[in-house]
C-alpha positions as CSV (number, residue, x, y, z in Angstrom):
1,X,40.8,-42.4,8.8
2,X,41.8,-39.3,10.9
3,X,41.6,-37.1,7.9
4,X,38.2,-38.4,6.9
5,X,36.3,-37.4,10.1
6,X,37.0,-33.7,9.9
7,X,35.7,-33.7,6.3
8,X,32.5,-35.6,7.4
9,X,31.9,-33.2,10.3
10,X,32.4,-30.2,8.1
11,X,30.0,-31.7,5.5
12,X,27.3,-32.3,8.2
13,X,27.6,-28.8,9.6
14,X,27.3,-27.2,6.1
15,X,24.3,-29.3,5.2
16,X,22.6,-28.6,8.6
17,X,23.3,-24.9,8.3
18,X,21.9,-24.7,4.7
19,X,18.6,-26.4,5.6
20,X,18.2,-24.4,8.8
21,X,18.7,-21.0,7.0
22,X,16.3,-21.8,4.1
23,X,13.4,-19.5,4.0
24,X,9.9,-20.9,4.6
25,X,7.9,-21.0,1.4
26,X,6.0,-17.8,0.6
27,X,2.3,-17.7,0.5
28,X,0.9,-18.0,-3.0
29,X,-2.9,-17.5,-3.7
30,X,-4.2,-20.3,-5.8
31,X,-7.3,-18.2,-6.7
32,X,-5.2,-15.3,-7.9
33,X,-3.0,-17.7,-9.9
34,X,-6.2,-18.9,-11.6
35,X,-7.2,-15.3,-12.4
36,X,-3.7,-14.7,-13.9
37,X,-4.1,-17.7,-16.1
38,X,-7.3,-16.2,-17.5
39,X,-6.0,-12.7,-18.3
40,X,-7.4,-11.6,-21.7
41,X,-6.0,-8.0,-21.9
42,X,-3.4,-5.9,-20.2
43,X,-2.7,-2.2,-20.5
44,X,0.1,-1.5,-22.9
45,X,2.0,1.1,-20.8
46,X,1.6,-0.2,-17.2
47,X,1.1,-3.9,-17.9
48,X,-2.0,-3.9,-15.6
49,X,-4.8,-6.4,-16.1
50,X,-7.7,-4.9,-17.8
51,X,-9.9,-7.9,-18.6
52,X,-10.1,-11.6,-17.7
53,X,-11.9,-14.5,-19.4
54,X,-14.7,-16.2,-17.5
55,X,-14.1,-19.6,-16.1
56,X,-14.7,-22.5,-18.4
57,X,-17.7,-23.8,-16.4
58,X,-19.4,-20.4,-16.0
59,X,-22.5,-19.3,-17.9
60,X,-21.5,-18.1,-21.3
61,X,-21.2,-14.4,-22.0
62,X,-19.9,-12.9,-25.2
63,X,-17.5,-10.5,-23.5
64,X,-14.5,-10.7,-21.2
65,X,-14.8,-9.6,-17.6
66,X,-13.5,-6.3,-16.3
67,X,-10.9,-6.7,-13.6
68,X,-10.4,-4.6,-10.5
69,X,-8.4,-5.1,-7.3
70,X,-8.7,-2.9,-4.2
71,X,-6.6,-3.2,-1.1
72,X,-8.5,-3.4,2.2
73,X,-7.9,-0.8,4.9
74,X,-7.1,-3.5,7.4
75,X,-4.1,-4.4,5.4
76,X,-3.0,-7.8,4.2
77,X,-6.2,-8.4,2.2
78,X,-7.6,-7.3,-1.2
79,X,-10.9,-7.5,-2.9
80,X,-10.9,-8.6,-6.5
81,X,-14.0,-8.0,-8.7
82,X,-14.6,-9.4,-12.1
83,X,-17.6,-7.7,-13.6
84,X,-19.5,-7.7,-16.9
85,X,-20.1,-4.2,-18.3
86,X,-23.7,-4.1,-19.3
87,X,-25.7,-1.1,-20.6
88,X,-27.5,-0.7,-17.3
89,X,-24.7,-1.4,-14.8
90,X,-21.7,-3.5,-13.9
91,X,-22.9,-6.9,-12.9
92,X,-20.5,-8.7,-10.5
93,X,-19.6,-12.1,-11.9
94,X,-16.9,-13.1,-9.4
95,X,-15.9,-11.5,-6.1
96,X,-13.0,-12.6,-3.9
97,X,-11.5,-11.3,-0.7
98,X,-8.0,-12.7,-0.7
99,X,-4.8,-12.5,1.5
100,X,-2.3,-10.4,-0.5
101,X,0.7,-12.3,-1.9
102,X,3.7,-11.1,-4.0
103,X,1.9,-11.4,-7.3
104,X,-1.1,-9.3,-6.0
105,X,1.3,-6.7,-4.7
106,X,2.9,-6.5,-8.1
107,X,-0.5,-6.1,-9.7
108,X,-1.6,-3.5,-7.2
109,X,1.5,-1.5,-8.3
110,X,0.6,-1.8,-11.9
111,X,-3.0,-0.8,-11.3
112,X,-1.8,2.2,-9.3
113,X,0.4,3.2,-12.3
114,X,-2.6,2.8,-14.5
115,X,-4.5,5.2,-12.2
116,X,-7.2,2.7,-11.1
117,X,-6.3,2.2,-7.5
118,X,-5.1,4.6,-4.8
């Protein structure tokens, strides 16, 4: 019995330490994940998103939506635009101001390599 208690105490300390040091879950934007699931075309060299399919419940349009992402000067946020390129202008179909997560940071880097964002 004397040998069992030290093993139990060590086991409890290890399990308490592991749960205490676990990182809190990182923020993941559900809206950006939805956009990623609708990607229609990526740039071959940079891997940046070029176009996105419209949502299933949106008005039908024969073409995919152009994608752009711009970080806000305040930091921590980005504006995502999904536009239809028409002959007269770019009509905004979806616009989002989102808190930046890891997936958006990665996409911003790809867009920068593509030469679209600063």
